[in-house]
Each structure stands twice: as structure tokens, then as C-alpha cells.
C-alpha positions as CSV (number, residue, x, y, z in Angstrom):
1,M,0.5,-0.2,0.1
2,K,0.9,3.7,-0.9
3,V,1.5,6.6,1.9
4,Y,0.4,8.3,-0.9
5,T,-3.3,8.5,-2.6
6,K,-3.7,11.7,-4.7
7,T,-7.5,11.5,-3.4
8,G,-6.6,15.0,-1.5
9,D,-4.5,16.6,-3.7
10,K,-7.9,19.0,-4.4
11,G,-7.9,19.6,-0.8
12,S,-10.9,17.6,0.5
13,T,-10.5,13.5,2.4
14,A,-12.3,10.8,3.1
15,L,-13.8,10.2,6.9
16,F,-14.3,6.7,7.8
17,G,-17.3,5.4,5.8
18,G,-16.4,7.3,2.7
19,T,-17.8,10.7,3.5
20,R,-15.5,13.5,1.7
21,V,-15.0,16.7,3.4
22,P,-12.5,19.3,2.8
23,K,-9.9,19.0,4.8
24,H,-10.1,22.2,7.1
25,H,-13.9,20.9,8.3
26,I,-14.2,21.0,12.1
27,R,-14.2,17.3,12.3
28,I,-10.6,17.0,10.3
29,E,-9.1,19.9,13.1
30,S,-10.5,17.6,15.6
31,Y,-8.7,14.2,15.2
32,G,-6.2,16.4,13.5
33,T,-5.2,17.8,16.9
34,V,-5.6,14.2,18.5
35,D,-3.1,13.2,16.1
36,E,-0.7,16.2,17.0
37,L,-1.7,15.4,20.9
38,N,-0.1,11.8,20.1
39,S,2.8,12.8,18.8
40,H,3.6,15.3,21.8
41,I,2.7,12.7,24.1
42,G,5.4,10.5,22.2
43,L,7.6,13.3,22.3
44,I,7.2,13.1,26.6
45,R,7.9,9.1,26.8
46,D,11.0,9.9,24.8
47,Q,12.5,11.4,27.8
48,E,14.1,9.8,30.8
49,I,11.2,9.0,32.5
50,D,10.7,6.2,35.4
51,S,9.0,3.2,33.3
52,Q,6.4,3.5,34.7
53,Y,5.1,6.6,33.1
54,K,5.9,5.8,29.7
55,E,3.6,2.6,30.4
56,V,1.0,5.0,31.4
57,L,1.4,7.3,28.8
58,I,1.6,4.6,25.4
59,K,-1.7,3.0,27.0
60,I,-2.9,6.8,26.2
61,Q,-1.4,7.0,23.1
62,D,-3.3,3.7,22.3
63,H,-6.7,5.6,23.4
64,L,-5.9,8.5,21.4
65,F,-6.0,6.3,18.5
66,T,-9.0,4.9,19.3
67,L,-10.3,8.8,19.9
68,G,-8.8,9.7,16.8
69,A,-10.8,7.2,14.9
70,I,-14.3,7.9,16.6
71,L,-13.8,11.3,15.7
72,A,-12.0,10.2,12.1
73,T,-15.6,8.4,11.2
74,D,-19.2,9.9,10.0
75,P,-22.0,9.4,12.1
76,E,-24.5,8.9,9.9
77,K,-22.3,6.2,8.3
78,M,-22.0,4.4,11.9
79,I,-24.7,2.7,12.2
80,L,-27.0,0.6,9.9
81,K,-30.6,0.6,9.3
82,N,-31.1,-2.3,11.4
83,G,-29.2,-0.4,14.2
84,K,-26.0,-2.3,14.3
85,E,-22.8,-0.6,13.5
86,R,-21.3,-0.5,10.1
87,L,-17.8,0.4,11.2
88,N,-15.9,-2.0,13.9
89,I,-14.3,0.9,15.6
90,P,-13.2,1.0,19.5
91,K,-14.7,2.9,21.9
92,I,-13.4,5.3,24.7
93,E,-15.2,3.3,27.8
94,M,-15.8,4.9,31.6
95,E,-13.1,2.8,33.1
96,D,-10.6,4.8,30.1
97,I,-11.6,8.4,31.5
98,E,-11.5,6.4,35.5
99,F,-7.6,5.3,34.7
100,L,-7.0,8.8,34.3
101,E,-8.9,9.8,37.5
102,N,-6.9,7.1,39.9
103,E,-3.3,7.8,37.7
104,I,-3.9,12.1,39.4
105,D,-5.3,10.9,42.0
106,T,-1.9,8.1,43.2
107,M,0.6,11.0,41.8
108,E,-1.2,14.1,44.4
109,T,-0.3,11.9,47.1
110,F,3.2,12.5,46.0
111,L,2.2,16.3,45.8
112,P,2.4,19.8,48.2
113,P,-1.2,20.9,47.5
114,M,-1.3,24.3,44.5
115,T,-1.9,27.2,46.2
116,H,-1.2,29.3,43.1
117,F,-1.1,29.0,39.4
118,V,1.9,27.1,38.1
119,L,4.0,28.9,35.7
120,P,5.0,25.9,32.7
121,G,8.4,25.3,32.7
122,G,11.4,24.3,35.2
123,H,12.8,21.1,33.2
124,T,12.5,20.2,29.8
125,T,10.4,16.8,30.1
126,V,7.7,19.0,32.3
127,S,7.9,21.8,29.4
128,F,6.2,19.6,27.5
129,C,3.5,18.0,29.7
130,H,2.9,21.7,29.4
131,I,3.1,21.8,25.6
132,A,0.9,18.6,25.6
133,R,-1.9,19.9,28.2
134,C,-2.2,23.2,25.5
135,V,-2.8,20.9,22.7
136,C,-4.7,18.2,24.7
137,R,-7.2,21.4,25.7
138,R,-7.2,22.6,21.8
139,A,-8.6,19.3,21.0
140,E,-11.2,19.3,23.2
141,R,-12.1,22.7,22.1
142,L,-12.3,21.4,18.9
143,S,-14.1,18.3,19.7
144,V,-16.5,20.6,22.0
145,A,-17.4,22.8,18.6
146,L,-17.6,19.7,17.0
147,N,-20.5,18.3,19.2
148,E,-22.1,21.7,18.7
149,Q,-22.2,20.7,15.1
150,E,-22.7,16.9,14.8
151,P,-23.4,14.7,18.2
152,T,-19.7,12.9,19.4
153,D,-19.5,11.0,21.9
154,E,-19.5,12.1,25.3
155,H,-16.8,10.0,26.6
156,V,-14.4,11.5,23.8
157,L,-15.1,15.1,26.1
158,K,-14.5,13.4,28.8
159,Y,-11.6,12.0,28.1
160,L,-9.9,14.1,26.5
161,N,-10.9,17.0,29.7
162,R,-9.3,14.1,32.0
163,L,-6.3,13.6,29.9
164,S,-5.8,17.1,29.9
165,D,-5.8,17.4,34.0
166,Y,-3.6,13.9,34.2
167,L,-0.9,16.5,31.7
168,F,-0.7,18.7,34.7
169,V,-0.7,16.7,37.1
170,L,2.1,14.7,35.7
171,A,4.0,18.3,34.9
172,R,4.1,18.6,38.9
173,K,5.1,15.1,39.3
174,L,7.8,15.1,37.1
175,S,9.1,18.9,38.3
176,L,9.3,16.9,41.6
177,D,10.7,13.5,40.6
178,L,13.7,15.7,38.5
179,K,14.1,18.2,41.2
180,A,13.4,21.1,38.9
181,D,11.5,24.3,40.7
182,E,8.1,24.6,40.2
183,V,7.6,28.4,40.5
184,K,3.9,30.0,41.2
185,W,2.6,33.0,39.5
186,I,1.6,35.0,41.8
187,P,0.3,38.1,40.2
188,K,1.6,41.5,40.5
189,K,-0.5,44.4,43.1
190,L,-2.3,46.9,42.1
């Protein structure tokens, strides 16, 4: 199978199910941003971090491929008239969201309570987490916008929301592990 198909040379692409849409369609922006997020998470995973974090990140990357497949599917082509699923696409389940919540809760047991916002930075790996968190928030915003036009699986939106929280807490935990300074944002007094 060749990487290039030439079918998108005029600015359109096919969703799962065959529907063609412009490459700037909100659905394409949504799953394209999820793909970008997945790449940033791969960059975090490539850092010198504990293997436990790497295992969690691989699981998250797998979930993001599933999430991308859901977003890349034309909802009108997903279900047949008899109610059966036409396309065999995995789902994001509540247990996937709970997995992130459990990981957050575990990391937070080691962290001091937050009293202020934290400035991104302190260590390259921590900064990669903050960049991934921001891309995750963008993917969430785009998916919410898509959901307003065409209903999307609610677990997709919940997963992205929880994942950005996970990435923030991971940044804090890695700051602790790497002995990086966590700089609090303290607004200037007026």
C-alpha cells in the first residue's frame, strides 16, 4: 500500500465510511489535533522518565488512536438501518476515563497542595507536558465545537478533559521527581 493516494490533492479527504469533506472541516481539525497531541505525548515518553509513566503514556497513546478513529468517522455512516454498527471502531469507555482519574489521584498523593497557578517550565520534560496539555485543551475545544454541529460520543469529550488534567499533574509530579523548581504565578498587586 502506498503512503500517497493523490485523492486529497484538491483539498478534500475521506472520513471512515467514505464521506468526503474539506481538509479544513471541524471534524478533520478535531482528529488532526488529537494526532498532534499523540505526537507530543510520544515526545514526553521519549524522555528519561520512570518506566511506569512510559507505560501509562503508551496506554494513553492507544486511547488517542481510538479517539481519533471515533472523530474520523461520519456518524451517519456508523449505524445501519437495522441498528447494528456498520464500522467496527473501538470505543472510549468510562473505565478509560477512570484510569486517568486513578493515575491523577495516585500522583497527587506525593504532591504539595496547589496554592497558586504554576508557570510552565523548570525542566524540558516538564515543559513538554505543558505543551501537550495545551494541545489537549485545543483538541477538547475543537471536539466540543464539533459536538455542537454533529453529536459526538460523550466519552470523547470527557476523556480529553481528564487527559489535560492528567498532563498537568504529570508535569507537577515530574517537577518533583526531577527536582525542578515549580515557579508559582503570583500576580502583581495593583
